[in-house]
N, C-alpha and C positions, 0 to 999 in steps of 0.2 A: 747625450753629450753634456759634459759638466760646463756650467757657466763660468765666465771669467772671474767673477768675484770669488767663488770657492777656490779657484786655482790660486789666486793671490793669498787667500787664507792658508792654503796648504803650504805654499812656499814660506810663509812667515810663521808657521806652526812652532810651538815650543819644542816639539821633538827634533825639528831641524837644528835648533841650537844644541839639543841633546847629542845629536850625532857629532857635531863639532866638539862637544865635551868629551865624548868617547874617543875621538881621534886625539885629543890632547891628554888623555889619561896616561900617567906614568906611575904604575903601582910599584910598591916595594918588591924587591927581589923575592921570588918564591910565592908571591900572592897571585892568585888567579892563574889564568892561562892566556895565551895569545888569541885574539879574536880571529875568527875565520871570516872569509868572505860571506858565508851563510849567516854568521852572527850580524854582521854589519848590514846585510840586506834585511834581515829580520827586524832590526830596529827601524829602518826606513819603512818597510811594509807595515809593521804594527802602527807606526805613526800615521801612515796614510789611512789605514783601516779605522783607527780611532777618531781621526779628524772627520772622516766622511760619515762615520757613525753619528758623531756629534751634530752633523748637518742633516741627519736623517736620510743619508744616501748609503743604502745597504745592498744595492744590487751587486751580486758577486762579480759579474762580468765588468761592471763599471769600476768596482774597487780594484780589480786586477789590472785593468787598463791604466788606471791612475797610478798604481804601484810601479808599473813599468815606466810611465812618464817621469815619475819623481826619481826613480833609480837613475834613469838617464841624466836627469838634470843634476843629480848630486853624486855622480860617478867619482869625481875627484875626491870628495869627502868620504865616500865609501872606500875607495882605494887607500886613503890615508888612515882610515879606521882599521883596516886589516892589519893584524900583527900586534895591535896595542893590547894592553892588558884588560881582561874582563874577568868577572867571577861568575860561577854558576848561579849565585844568589842574584846577581845583577840581571842575567839573562832570564832567569825564572821570573823575576819581577817584570821584565819587558814583556814576556809572554802572558802574564796575568793581569797586567795593568788594565783597568776598565775605562780609563779616561786619558786624554793627552796630558793633563796635569799630573796624573800618576805616573805616566811613562817618563815625563820630564824628571820627576823625583827619582825614578829608578836609575837614571843616568847621571845623577849628581854624586 
């Protein structure tokens, strides 16, 4: 079970702000593509994974459980993210980001 303190850290993580940035993106016409539900969930899941890794919590089952919890708590943001503009470069950056700080930079 994850302690209360890490849960608070996860809720205030930089990637959570990044998800809001993605939701607010308005790219120029013709740039990128519309974000899918899978894209939006990837951003959340990757943020959880990196945040937990930063806290030395790498158990796969615990990470997956936390991803589900965070997805549920951020469902409104995920829904508003879907359909916004993203680029393949941005999503590749999200997949490859080694830290939450790097993930935050991907979403700027």
